[in-house]
C-alpha positions as CSV (number, residue, x, y, z in Angstrom):
1,X,46.6,101.3,83.9
2,X,43.0,100.9,84.8
3,X,41.9,101.8,88.2
4,X,39.7,100.1,90.6
5,X,36.8,102.6,90.2
6,X,36.9,101.9,86.3
7,X,36.5,98.2,86.9
8,X,33.0,96.3,87.3
9,X,31.6,97.2,90.8
10,X,33.7,58.1,98.7
11,X,35.6,58.2,100.4
12,X,37.1,56.3,103.1
13,X,36.1,52.6,101.6
14,X,37.0,53.8,98.4
15,X,40.2,55.0,99.4
16,X,41.2,51.5,101.2
17,X,40.0,49.5,98.1
18,X,42.3,51.8,95.9
19,X,45.1,51.6,98.1
20,X,44.9,47.8,97.9
21,X,44.8,47.8,94.2
22,X,47.2,50.4,93.5
23,X,49.9,50.1,96.3
24,X,52.7,49.7,94.0
25,X,51.4,51.8,91.3
26,X,51.7,58.0,86.0
27,X,48.7,59.4,85.2
28,X,48.1,58.9,81.6
29,X,50.8,61.2,80.2
30,X,51.8,61.6,76.5
31,X,55.0,63.0,75.0
32,X,55.7,66.7,75.6
33,X,56.5,67.8,72.0
34,X,60.0,69.0,71.2
35,X,59.5,72.5,70.4
36,X,61.8,72.3,67.4
37,X,60.4,69.3,65.7
38,X,57.3,69.8,63.5
39,X,54.1,67.9,64.2
40,X,53.5,65.0,61.8
41,X,50.6,65.5,59.5
42,X,49.4,62.1,60.2
43,X,46.9,61.6,63.0
44,X,48.7,59.7,65.8
45,X,46.9,57.2,68.0
46,X,46.6,58.6,71.6
47,X,47.6,55.2,72.9
48,X,50.6,55.1,70.8
49,X,51.8,58.5,72.0
50,X,52.4,57.6,75.5
51,X,55.6,55.3,74.8
52,X,57.7,58.4,74.2
53,X,57.2,61.2,76.7
54,X,59.9,63.9,75.9
55,X,60.6,66.7,78.5
56,X,62.4,70.2,78.2
57,X,62.4,71.0,81.8
58,X,65.9,69.6,82.4
59,X,67.1,72.4,80.2
60,X,69.5,69.9,78.3
61,X,70.6,70.4,74.7
62,X,67.8,68.1,73.3
63,X,64.6,67.0,75.0
64,X,64.9,64.1,77.0
65,X,62.7,61.0,77.4
66,X,60.9,61.1,80.7
67,X,61.9,57.7,81.6
68,X,65.7,58.6,81.2
69,X,65.8,61.8,83.4
70,X,66.7,61.2,87.3
71,X,64.0,63.2,88.7
72,X,60.2,62.7,89.6
73,X,58.2,64.4,86.4
74,X,54.9,63.9,85.0
75,X,54.5,65.5,81.4
76,X,51.3,66.0,79.0
77,X,51.5,66.8,75.4
78,X,48.9,68.7,73.4
79,X,46.9,65.4,72.5
80,X,46.8,64.2,76.2
81,X,45.8,67.7,77.5
82,X,43.1,67.5,74.6
83,X,42.0,64.0,75.7
84,X,41.8,65.1,79.3
85,X,39.8,68.4,78.2
86,X,42.0,70.4,80.3
87,X,40.9,74.2,80.4
88,X,42.9,75.5,83.1
89,X,46.4,74.4,85.0
90,X,44.2,73.2,88.0
91,X,42.7,70.5,85.9
92,X,45.9,68.6,86.4
93,X,45.6,68.7,90.2
94,X,43.7,65.2,89.9
95,X,46.2,63.7,87.3
96,X,49.4,63.1,89.5
97,X,50.4,62.1,93.1
98,X,51.0,64.8,95.9
99,X,50.1,67.5,93.7
100,X,47.5,70.2,94.2
101,X,47.3,73.0,91.6
102,X,44.5,74.8,93.2
103,X,43.6,78.5,93.3
104,X,42.8,80.2,96.7
105,X,39.2,81.4,95.7
106,X,39.7,84.9,97.4
107,X,40.9,86.4,94.3
108,X,39.8,84.6,91.2
109,X,43.2,83.2,89.2
110,X,45.4,83.2,92.1
111,X,47.4,79.9,92.5
112,X,48.0,78.2,95.7
113,X,49.9,75.2,94.5
114,X,51.4,72.8,96.7
115,X,53.6,70.0,95.7
116,X,54.7,67.2,98.2
117,X,53.5,69.1,101.1
118,X,55.0,72.5,100.3
119,X,52.7,75.2,99.6
120,X,51.1,78.5,100.7
121,X,47.8,79.7,101.7
122,X,47.5,83.2,100.7
123,X,46.4,86.0,98.1
124,X,49.1,88.3,99.3
125,X,51.1,89.2,96.3
126,X,54.4,89.8,98.2
127,X,54.5,86.1,99.5
128,X,56.6,84.1,97.1
129,X,55.4,80.8,95.7
130,X,56.9,77.3,96.8
131,X,56.1,76.0,93.3
132,X,57.2,78.0,90.4
133,X,55.2,78.5,87.2
134,X,57.1,78.9,84.1
135,X,55.4,80.0,80.6
136,X,57.3,79.6,77.4
137,X,60.6,79.7,79.6
138,X,59.4,82.9,81.7
139,X,59.2,82.7,85.4
140,X,55.7,84.2,86.7
141,X,56.9,86.6,89.6
142,X,53.7,86.4,91.5
143,X,50.7,84.1,92.1
144,X,48.2,86.4,90.4
145,X,46.7,85.5,87.2
146,X,48.2,81.9,87.1
147,X,45.0,79.9,87.3
148,X,43.2,81.0,84.2
149,X,41.8,79.5,81.0
150,X,44.6,77.8,78.9
151,X,44.3,77.1,75.1
152,X,46.8,76.1,72.4
153,X,49.2,74.4,74.7
154,X,52.2,72.1,73.2
155,X,53.0,70.6,76.6
156,X,52.9,70.8,80.4
157,X,55.4,69.5,82.8
158,X,55.2,69.1,86.7
159,X,58.6,68.7,88.1
160,X,58.2,67.6,91.7
161,X,60.6,68.5,94.5
162,X,63.1,71.2,94.6
163,X,64.5,72.5,91.2
164,X,66.5,75.2,92.6
165,X,69.6,74.9,90.3
166,X,68.1,75.1,87.1
167,X,64.8,77.3,88.0
168,X,66.2,79.3,91.0
169,X,64.7,80.2,94.3
170,X,61.0,79.6,95.0
171,X,60.6,76.4,93.6
172,X,61.0,74.3,96.8
173,X,58.0,72.3,96.3
174,X,58.5,71.9,92.2
175,X,58.1,73.6,89.1
176,X,55.2,73.8,86.4
177,X,56.6,74.4,83.0
178,X,54.0,75.5,80.5
179,X,54.7,75.6,76.8
180,X,52.1,77.3,74.5
181,X,51.9,76.4,70.9
182,X,54.8,77.2,68.3
183,X,54.1,78.2,64.5
184,X,54.2,75.2,62.2
185,X,55.9,74.6,58.9
186,X,52.5,73.7,57.0
187,X,49.2,75.8,57.1
188,X,46.9,74.4,59.7
189,X,43.9,75.5,62.0
190,X,42.1,74.3,65.0
191,X,38.5,75.6,65.8
192,X,36.6,74.9,69.1
193,X,33.3,75.3,70.4
194,X,31.8,74.0,73.7
195,X,29.0,74.5,76.2
196,X,29.0,73.0,79.7
197,X,27.0,73.6,83.0
198,X,26.1,72.2,86.6
199,X,23.6,69.5,85.2
200,X,22.1,69.2,88.6
201,X,18.5,68.4,89.3
202,X,16.6,71.3,90.5
203,X,19.0,73.8,88.7
204,X,22.2,75.4,90.0
205,X,23.7,78.4,88.1
206,X,23.8,78.8,84.2
207,X,25.7,77.8,81.3
208,X,29.4,78.0,80.3
209,X,30.1,78.9,76.8
210,X,33.5,78.8,75.1
211,X,34.9,79.3,71.5
212,X,38.5,79.5,70.4
213,X,40.6,79.3,67.1
214,X,44.1,79.1,66.1
215,X,45.8,79.5,62.7
216,X,49.4,78.8,62.0
217,X,51.7,78.4,59.0
218,X,54.3,79.8,56.9
219,X,54.8,83.5,55.7
220,X,58.1,82.7,53.9
221,X,58.6,78.9,53.6
222,X,61.3,77.6,56.1
223,X,62.3,81.2,56.9
224,X,59.2,83.0,58.8
225,X,56.4,81.2,60.3
226,X,53.1,82.7,62.2
227,X,50.7,81.8,64.6
228,X,47.6,83.6,65.7
229,X,44.8,82.4,68.1
230,X,41.9,83.9,70.0
231,X,39.9,82.7,72.8
232,X,36.4,83.7,74.2
233,X,34.7,82.2,77.3
234,X,31.1,83.5,78.7
235,X,30.2,81.8,82.2
236,X,26.9,82.6,83.3
237,X,27.8,81.7,86.8
238,X,28.0,78.3,88.3
239,X,26.4,78.7,91.6
240,X,23.0,80.1,93.0
241,X,23.3,82.8,95.7
242,X,20.5,82.0,98.0
243,X,20.5,85.5,99.3
244,X,18.6,86.6,96.0
245,X,18.4,83.4,94.1
246,X,20.9,84.9,91.4
247,X,23.6,83.1,89.4
248,X,26.8,83.6,91.0
249,X,30.4,83.1,89.7
250,X,29.7,84.8,86.5
251,X,32.7,85.5,84.1
252,X,34.0,86.8,80.8
253,X,37.3,86.0,79.3
254,X,39.1,86.8,76.2
255,X,42.5,85.9,75.0
256,X,44.4,86.8,72.1
257,X,47.7,85.5,71.0
258,X,50.3,85.6,68.4
259,X,53.7,84.2,67.4
260,X,56.4,84.7,64.9
261,X,59.4,82.6,64.3
262,X,62.1,83.4,62.2
263,X,65.0,81.1,60.8
264,X,67.7,83.1,60.1
265,X,70.6,80.5,58.9
266,X,71.9,79.2,62.3
267,X,69.9,81.7,64.4
268,X,66.2,81.0,65.2
269,X,64.0,83.6,66.9
270,X,60.7,82.9,68.4
271,X,58.5,85.9,69.6
272,X,55.3,85.1,71.5
273,X,53.0,87.9,72.6
274,X,49.8,87.2,74.8
275,X,46.9,89.5,75.9
276,X,44.6,88.2,78.6
277,X,41.5,90.1,80.0
278,X,39.0,88.6,82.4
279,X,36.4,89.9,84.7
280,X,33.5,88.6,86.7
281,X,31.9,87.9,90.0
282,X,33.9,87.9,93.3
283,X,34.2,84.8,95.5
284,X,31.4,82.5,96.2
285,X,32.2,82.5,99.9
286,X,30.4,79.8,102.2
287,X,30.1,80.7,105.9
288,X,30.1,77.3,107.4
289,X,28.6,78.5,110.7
290,X,25.4,78.8,108.7
291,X,25.7,76.1,105.8
292,X,26.9,72.5,105.7
293,X,30.3,72.2,104.3
294,X,29.4,69.3,101.9
295,X,26.9,71.6,100.2
296,X,27.1,74.2,97.6
297,X,24.8,76.5,99.6
298,X,25.9,80.0,100.6
299,X,24.2,83.5,100.7
300,X,26.1,86.7,100.4
301,X,24.7,90.2,100.3
302,X,27.0,91.5,97.7
303,X,28.4,89.6,94.5
304,X,31.7,91.4,94.3
305,X,33.7,91.4,91.4
306,X,37.2,90.6,89.9
307,X,38.8,92.2,86.8
308,X,42.2,91.1,85.3
309,X,44.3,92.4,82.5
310,X,47.7,90.6,81.7
311,X,50.2,91.2,78.8
312,X,52.9,88.4,78.5
313,X,55.6,88.4,75.9
314,X,58.6,86.2,75.4
315,X,61.5,86.4,72.9
316,X,63.6,83.1,72.6
317,X,67.0,83.0,70.5
318,X,68.6,79.7,69.9
319,X,71.8,79.0,67.9
320,X,74.1,75.8,67.6
321,X,77.5,76.9,68.7
322,X,80.3,74.1,68.7
323,X,79.1,71.2,70.6
324,X,76.2,72.9,72.3
325,X,73.2,75.1,71.7
326,X,73.2,78.7,73.1
327,X,69.6,79.9,74.3
328,X,68.5,83.3,75.5
329,X,65.1,83.8,76.6
330,X,63.6,87.5,77.5
331,X,60.3,87.7,79.3
332,X,57.8,90.6,80.0
333,X,54.7,90.6,81.9
334,X,52.4,93.4,82.9
335,X,49.5,92.4,85.3
336,X,46.8,94.3,87.0
337,X,44.1,92.9,89.0
338,X,41.1,94.5,91.0
339,X,38.9,92.5,93.4
340,X,35.8,93.0,95.6
341,X,34.7,90.4,97.8
342,X,32.2,89.7,100.7
343,X,34.6,88.2,103.3
344,X,32.3,87.7,106.0
345,X,30.3,85.3,103.8
346,X,26.8,86.2,105.3
347,X,23.6,88.0,104.2
348,X,24.9,91.1,106.2
349,X,27.3,93.8,105.3
350,X,30.0,92.9,108.1
351,X,33.2,92.6,106.3
352,X,33.8,93.3,102.6
353,X,37.2,93.9,101.0
354,X,38.6,95.6,97.7
355,X,42.1,95.1,96.5
356,X,44.2,96.5,93.5
357,X,47.4,94.8,92.4
358,X,49.6,95.7,89.8
359,X,52.8,94.0,88.9
360,X,55.4,94.7,85.9
361,X,58.2,92.3,85.3
362,X,61.3,91.6,82.9
363,X,63.5,88.7,82.9
364,X,66.4,87.3,81.0
365,X,68.1,84.0,81.0
366,X,71.2,83.0,78.9
367,X,72.3,79.5,78.8
368,X,74.8,77.2,76.9
369,X,73.9,73.4,76.8
370,X,76.5,70.8,75.4
371,X,75.6,67.1,75.0
372,X,78.6,64.3,74.2
373,X,78.5,60.7,74.7
374,X,79.2,60.8,78.5
375,X,78.6,64.3,79.5
376,X,75.5,66.7,79.5
377,X,76.2,70.2,80.7
378,X,74.2,73.4,81.0
379,X,75.6,76.7,82.5
380,X,73.7,80.0,82.5
381,X,73.0,83.3,84.0
382,X,69.5,84.9,85.0
383,X,68.0,88.2,85.8
384,X,64.9,89.1,87.0
385,X,63.3,92.4,88.2
386,X,59.7,93.3,89.2
387,X,57.8,96.3,90.4
388,X,54.8,95.2,92.5
389,X,52.2,97.4,94.2
390,X,49.1,96.5,96.4
391,X,46.4,98.3,97.9
392,X,43.7,97.1,100.2
393,X,40.5,98.5,101.6
394,X,38.2,96.8,104.1
395,X,34.9,97.9,105.2
396,X,33.1,96.5,108.5
397,X,29.9,96.5,110.0
398,X,27.4,98.4,107.7
399,X,24.8,96.5,109.8
400,X,25.3,99.2,112.3
401,X,23.9,102.7,112.2
402,X,25.7,105.2,110.2
403,X,27.3,106.9,113.2
404,X,28.4,103.8,114.8
405,X,30.1,102.2,111.9
406,X,33.8,101.8,112.1
407,X,35.9,103.7,109.8
408,X,37.3,102.0,106.6
409,X,40.8,100.4,106.5
410,X,43.2,101.2,104.0
411,X,46.9,100.0,103.5
412,X,49.2,97.8,101.6
413,X,52.8,97.9,99.9
414,X,55.1,98.5,97.1
415,X,58.1,96.7,96.3
416,X,61.1,96.7,93.9
417,X,62.4,93.0,93.5
418,X,65.6,92.2,91.7
419,X,67.2,88.7,91.4
420,X,70.5,87.7,89.7
421,X,71.9,84.1,89.4
422,X,74.5,81.9,87.9
423,X,74.0,78.3,87.6
424,X,75.7,75.1,86.3
425,X,74.2,71.4,86.2
426,X,75.9,68.5,84.9
427,X,75.6,64.6,84.4
428,X,78.7,62.9,83.6
429,X,78.8,58.9,82.9
430,X,81.7,57.6,85.1
431,X,81.5,54.2,83.8
432,X,79.1,52.6,81.6
433,X,75.6,53.1,83.0
434,X,76.5,55.0,86.2
435,X,76.4,58.7,86.0
436,X,77.1,61.3,88.7
437,X,74.9,64.3,89.0
438,X,76.0,67.7,90.2
439,X,74.7,71.2,90.1
440,X,75.1,74.4,92.0
441,X,73.4,77.8,91.7
442,X,74.3,81.1,93.3
443,X,71.4,83.5,93.8
444,X,71.2,87.0,95.2
445,X,67.7,88.6,95.7
446,X,67.1,92.3,96.9
447,X,63.9,93.4,97.8
448,X,63.0,97.3,98.4
449,X,59.7,97.9,99.9
450,X,57.5,100.6,101.4
451,X,54.6,98.9,103.5
452,X,51.5,100.9,105.0
453,X,49.8,99.2,107.8
454,X,46.1,98.2,107.0
455,X,44.7,100.1,109.6
456,X,41.7,102.8,110.1
457,X,42.8,105.8,108.0
458,X,41.5,108.3,105.4
459,X,41.6,106.5,101.6
460,X,44.6,106.0,100.1
461,X,46.2,104.4,97.3
462,X,49.8,102.7,97.1
463,X,49.7,103.1,93.4
464,X,48.9,106.7,93.5
465,X,51.6,107.3,96.0
466,X,49.2,108.4,98.7
467,X,49.5,105.8,101.5
468,X,52.0,106.9,104.2
469,X,54.8,104.3,104.9
470,X,56.4,105.7,108.2
471,X,59.5,107.3,109.2
472,X,63.2,106.0,109.4
473,X,64.6,104.9,111.6
474,X,61.8,102.7,112.4
475,X,60.4,102.8,116.0
476,X,57.8,100.1,116.9
477,X,56.7,102.0,120.0
478,X,55.5,105.1,118.1
479,X,55.3,104.1,114.3
480,X,51.6,104.2,113.2
481,X,51.6,104.1,109.6
482,X,54.4,101.6,108.3
483,X,58.1,101.4,107.2
484,X,60.4,101.6,104.4
485,X,63.2,98.7,104.3
486,X,65.6,97.0,102.0
487,X,66.6,93.3,102.4
488,X,69.1,91.1,100.6
489,X,69.4,87.6,100.5
490,X,72.6,85.6,98.8
491,X,72.5,81.8,98.8
492,X,74.0,78.6,97.1
493,X,71.7,76.0,96.0
494,X,73.6,72.7,95.2
495,X,72.6,69.3,94.1
496,X,74.5,66.2,94.1
497,X,73.4,62.5,93.2
498,X,73.8,59.3,91.1
499,X,72.0,57.4,88.4
500,X,72.3,53.8,87.2
501,X,70.7,52.7,84.1
502,X,70.0,49.3,83.0
503,X,67.7,47.6,80.2
504,X,65.0,50.3,79.9
505,X,65.0,51.1,83.5
506,X,67.2,53.3,86.0
507,X,67.8,53.9,89.7
508,X,68.8,57.3,91.1
509,X,69.3,59.1,94.3
510,X,70.1,62.8,94.9
511,X,70.4,65.6,97.5
512,X,69.4,69.1,96.7
513,X,68.9,72.3,98.7
514,X,66.6,75.2,98.0
515,X,65.4,78.4,99.3
516,X,62.2,80.3,99.4
517,X,62.5,84.1,99.4
518,X,62.1,86.1,102.6
519,X,60.2,89.6,102.4
520,X,57.4,91.7,103.6
521,X,53.8,91.3,104.5
522,X,51.9,94.0,102.6
523,X,48.7,93.0,104.7
524,X,49.8,93.9,108.2
525,X,46.7,94.4,110.3
526,X,47.8,93.2,113.6
527,X,50.7,95.6,114.6
528,X,51.5,94.4,118.0
529,X,52.4,90.9,116.7
530,X,54.5,92.4,113.7
531,X,56.2,94.5,116.3
532,X,56.9,91.5,118.6
533,X,58.5,89.9,115.5
534,X,60.4,92.8,114.7
535,X,62.0,93.0,118.4
536,X,62.8,89.3,118.5
537,X,64.6,89.3,115.1
538,X,65.6,92.9,114.6
539,X,64.2,92.6,111.1
540,X,61.2,94.1,109.4
541,X,61.1,91.2,106.8
542,X,60.2,87.6,107.5
543,X,63.3,85.4,107.0
544,X,63.9,82.9,104.2
545,X,62.8,79.2,104.2
546,X,65.6,76.5,103.5
547,X,64.5,73.3,102.2
548,X,66.9,70.1,102.0
549,X,65.5,67.1,99.8
550,X,66.8,63.5,100.1
551,X,65.4,61.5,97.4
552,X,65.7,58.0,95.8
553,X,63.8,56.7,92.9
554,X,63.4,54.3,90.1
555,X,62.0,54.1,86.6
556,X,61.2,50.9,85.1
557,X,59.8,49.7,81.6
558,X,59.4,46.5,79.7
559,X,61.2,46.0,76.5
560,X,57.9,46.5,74.5
561,X,57.3,49.8,76.8
562,X,53.7,48.2,77.5
563,X,54.1,48.7,81.2
564,X,55.9,51.6,83.0
565,X,56.4,51.9,86.6
566,X,58.1,55.1,88.3
567,X,58.6,55.4,92.0
568,X,60.1,58.0,94.4
569,X,60.8,58.2,98.2
570,X,62.1,61.4,99.8
571,X,62.7,63.1,103.2
572,X,62.3,66.7,103.0
573,X,63.6,69.0,105.9
574,X,62.4,72.6,106.1
575,X,63.9,75.1,108.3
576,X,62.4,78.4,109.1
577,X,58.9,77.5,107.5
578,X,57.4,80.5,106.0
579,X,53.8,80.5,106.7
580,X,50.9,83.1,106.5
581,X,48.9,82.6,109.8
582,X,45.2,83.3,109.7
583,X,43.4,84.5,112.7
584,X,39.7,85.7,113.3
585,X,39.8,89.2,114.8
586,X,36.7,91.3,115.5
587,X,38.4,94.7,114.8
588,X,40.0,93.8,111.5
589,X,38.0,90.9,110.3
590,X,40.8,88.7,109.6
591,X,44.5,89.0,110.7
592,X,47.1,87.7,108.4
593,X,50.7,87.5,109.7
594,X,53.6,86.2,107.6
595,X,56.1,84.6,110.2
596,X,58.6,81.7,110.3
597,X,56.6,79.4,112.4
598,X,58.6,76.1,112.8
599,X,61.1,73.6,111.6
600,X,59.6,70.4,110.0
601,X,60.3,67.2,108.3
602,X,58.1,66.0,105.4
603,X,58.5,62.1,104.4
604,X,56.8,60.9,101.3
605,X,56.3,58.0,98.9
606,X,55.0,58.3,95.4
607,X,54.2,55.9,92.4
608,X,52.8,56.1,88.9
609,X,52.2,53.5,86.6
610,X,50.7,52.7,83.1
611,X,49.8,49.3,81.3
612,X,48.9,49.0,78.0
613,X,46.9,45.4,77.9
614,X,46.2,45.8,74.0
615,X,46.3,47.8,71.2
616,X,43.2,49.6,72.2
617,X,43.1,49.5,75.9
618,X,45.3,51.2,78.6
619,X,45.3,51.5,82.4
620,X,46.9,54.0,85.0
621,X,47.3,54.3,88.3
622,X,49.0,56.6,91.0
623,X,49.5,56.9,94.6
624,X,51.1,59.5,96.9
625,X,51.7,59.0,100.8
626,X,52.8,62.0,103.0
627,X,53.7,62.0,106.8
628,X,54.4,65.6,107.6
629,X,55.5,66.7,111.2
630,X,56.7,69.6,113.1
631,X,60.3,69.3,114.7
632,X,60.5,72.8,116.5
633,X,57.9,75.3,116.9
634,X,59.1,79.0,116.7
635,X,55.7,80.7,117.2
636,X,52.5,80.1,119.1
637,X,50.8,78.4,116.2
638,X,47.7,77.0,118.1
639,X,47.0,80.5,119.6
640,X,46.6,79.3,123.0
641,X,49.5,81.7,124.4
642,X,52.3,79.2,124.8
643,X,54.5,77.1,122.6
644,X,54.0,73.6,123.6
645,X,53.2,70.0,122.6
646,X,50.1,71.4,121.3
647,X,51.8,73.1,118.5
648,X,53.9,70.4,117.6
649,X,50.8,68.0,117.3
650,X,49.1,70.2,114.8
651,X,48.9,69.1,111.2
652,X,50.9,70.9,108.7
653,X,48.5,72.8,106.2
654,X,47.8,71.8,102.7
655,X,49.3,68.4,103.3
656,X,46.7,65.5,102.3
657,X,48.1,62.2,103.9
658,X,47.2,60.3,100.9
659,X,46.3,60.8,97.1
660,X,45.5,58.0,95.2
661,X,44.1,57.3,91.6
662,X,43.0,55.0,88.8
663,X,42.3,55.7,85.0
664,X,41.6,53.9,81.9
665,X,41.5,55.0,78.2
666,X,40.3,53.2,75.3
667,X,40.3,53.5,71.5
668,X,37.7,51.8,69.4
669,X,38.5,51.9,65.6
670,X,35.5,52.0,63.4
671,X,37.1,52.2,60.1
672,X,36.5,55.6,58.8
673,X,36.2,57.0,62.4
674,X,36.9,56.1,65.9
675,X,35.8,56.6,69.4
676,X,38.1,57.5,72.5
677,X,36.8,57.0,76.0
678,X,38.6,58.0,79.1
679,X,37.5,57.7,82.6
680,X,39.7,58.8,85.7
681,X,39.3,58.8,89.5
682,X,41.4,60.5,91.9
683,X,41.2,60.5,95.7
684,X,42.6,63.5,97.8
685,X,42.5,63.1,101.6
686,X,41.5,66.0,103.9
687,X,44.0,68.4,104.9
688,X,44.3,71.4,107.3
689,X,43.9,74.6,105.7
690,X,44.9,76.9,108.6
691,X,47.9,76.5,110.9
692,X,46.0,76.4,114.0
693,X,44.0,73.5,112.4
694,X,40.6,75.3,112.7
695,X,40.1,75.6,109.1
696,X,40.1,72.1,106.9
697,X,40.1,71.1,103.2
698,X,37.5,68.6,102.5
699,X,38.4,65.1,101.3
700,X,37.7,64.9,97.6
701,X,36.8,61.9,95.2
702,X,36.9,63.3,91.8
703,X,35.6,61.3,88.9
704,X,35.8,62.7,85.4
705,X,35.2,61.0,82.0
706,X,34.8,61.9,78.3
707,X,34.1,60.4,75.1
708,X,35.1,61.9,71.7
709,X,33.9,60.7,68.4
710,X,36.4,61.2,65.4
711,X,33.8,61.6,62.8
712,X,34.1,60.3,59.3
713,X,34.3,64.1,58.4
714,X,38.4,64.5,58.2
715,X,39.2,67.0,61.1
716,X,35.9,66.9,63.0
717,X,35.3,65.3,66.4
718,X,32.6,65.5,68.8
719,X,32.9,65.0,72.6
720,X,30.8,64.6,75.8
721,X,32.8,65.2,78.8
722,X,32.1,65.5,82.7
723,X,34.3,66.9,85.5
724,X,33.8,66.3,89.1
725,X,30.9,63.9,88.5
726,X,30.4,62.9,92.1
727,X,29.6,66.5,92.9
728,X,32.2,67.1,95.5
729,X,32.6,70.2,97.6
730,X,36.1,71.7,97.1
731,X,37.0,75.1,98.6
732,X,40.0,77.4,97.9
733,X,40.4,77.8,101.8
734,X,38.6,77.7,104.9
735,X,39.4,80.8,107.1
736,X,37.9,81.8,110.3
737,X,35.9,85.0,110.6
738,X,34.3,86.7,113.4
739,X,31.0,86.5,112.2
740,X,29.1,83.2,113.1
741,X,25.7,81.7,112.4
742,X,22.3,82.1,114.3
743,X,21.8,80.5,117.5
744,X,18.8,78.3,118.4
745,X,16.6,81.3,118.5
746,X,17.8,82.4,115.2
747,X,19.7,85.6,116.6
748,X,23.1,85.9,115.1
749,X,25.8,85.2,117.5
750,X,28.3,87.9,118.4
751,X,32.0,87.2,118.0
752,X,32.6,87.0,121.7
753,X,30.1,83.9,122.2
754,X,32.3,81.7,119.7
755,X,35.3,83.3,117.9
756,X,35.9,80.5,115.6
757,X,32.3,79.8,114.5
758,X,32.2,81.4,111.3
759,X,34.3,80.9,108.1
760,X,35.1,82.4,104.7
761,X,35.3,79.2,102.5
762,X,35.2,80.1,98.6
763,X,33.8,77.1,96.6
764,X,35.1,75.7,93.8
765,X,32.9,74.2,90.9
766,X,31.1,70.9,91.5
767,X,29.7,68.7,88.8
768,X,30.2,70.0,85.3
769,X,29.0,68.3,82.0
770,X,29.5,69.5,78.4
771,X,29.8,68.8,75.0
772,X,32.3,70.2,72.4
773,X,32.9,70.4,68.6
774,X,36.6,70.5,67.4
775,X,37.6,71.0,63.8
776,X,41.0,70.7,62.6
777,X,42.8,71.1,59.2
């Protein structure tokens, strides 16, 4: 393991118009390639491929057409991801309704995904996600290292709503299923080179260079197949730091990937190994007491850094036995990340922070799936274990003389986390075209943790075992270091529903229940609040969150499949909502308490449509509407000292009331070449970021476009692409910090004058335009 020291030190009118035009209206999605079916050698029209969308996330014996499955799911195959120029998973945020696949910004690559209003605001590794991410069937145990560069993908599937029966706990919002490329039966390769950048008058930042290559084919024909790939990215930094006019946001990323597939009679073994390394600048934090939130301006005195190293491996074994297929998926991941960030987001050294996160996980899923004329049945078991450690160091007020500076803060936590589960999911056709859906999962989850309060203390490291964790039994009146504790949760996650199919269409309805893990806060800086929670609940852990989802939907398609419309309406009841409550604090900089804050109801409607109007032209549209309200408040969310209607009237964090989009794709046949043109617009309403609603995420109008020329040279294509062409400001968060901007005399205002005037708002990229060359053989 490396150590921290060894690593580098618009718009409303547009919205109304779109609502009027798309009130009943999937982002353009193409078929998710069946992993066991070789890709055709013939080049397939991108428009032709949209008529057959196959998904594997239902874990049935065979991949299913997305129009046949009774859940809300959007899928993208390799061709569509290529057409969209998707380079990381957050690029799909603007392709589907009620979906935000954003990163938090504090620690690069850390996911804060939200689906249907269920999400988190956190870079604390001990808080579990609401949207599970699965790579080649392997669940990623923490949010870290998720939103990074992707290449060589077979498919991505976004399943909306709780998926607890098949995917387990911590998928109360949904699941993102990522399938990387498999070895091929014939020898083939793909090589890519691109460069892009801000393309802003007057200049902002530098260029971003990417090269990648993949080669695949047989070692022993029909018996042993291989695939190897490599990826390199050099980003000179998108932003300009006004503190010294330097480029900021620089990064360098390397990925090496290999796969082997052995076909041994009736047994198929597929092994994959992936090495990922990325390092670069820390967060580009904007303090909105100094700068307009609609600009990319910021000034920080320290660039900070991040450094990540990740090993990921999987071994999948499949065998046909009797009427079904037996599948075993073993997974491994080793993750290490170090960060340093200027959290006060000012030109002064007021609050900077280091973190070191290490994680090692193992998992195994064994399942058996059968399919008959009337029955699809999947049964299985799951085991997961991870060891997690986190150290945080906070440094405050170097603007003061040395003898007056506050001491450094150290702390964090470690945890062993084990999950075992068994599950069964079935769909049985009672009479012609009418099926009953039923599923059940039993889960047991155990967390053994040692937590050290992040308070002023001598330097310590959780990874090295030098941080104290308190004594047992825990006494909140005397304990000043932390605690050790163990918690276990057992639950049943059921699902019951009906599906009726007719013509090329269906209607369905179901109820499902899911849970999100309780656990421990590795970032305890406000000990009195933590102790009050302990005395109220007699538990050192925050409690789990329960979600009940009631959904009805329909999927409709014309006989010639030129028009498709998928709609869904849902009511989600959330009990013991689990939130990270962020508060500015003059002593610790920012206090983050993980608490069960409220019970809430989220009601929503979403629709996706596509229409192919000719052999060469197709349109897409989507809309999502969400109404989210608190039913009961369990904690003083507003921070005014009492629990009252002020708390009930607050907006739930990360819930944009409206998302809506329109797109078009056109193919022009030039005989020995062709031109593919795509344009897509997606609007996302503003949303609260912090629970007290002092922090907000900007509304976004995201416009992206690309033109690809399939040249007369076989296998060679050239592309021009643009992302966020309207140059909209997007932030990973909007946390209040006790460091405000200058007053009318130019003097920095102290915290006491306005405790909520400053923010830490890490910026995401704005307008980006690039060119790319791709060669395949």
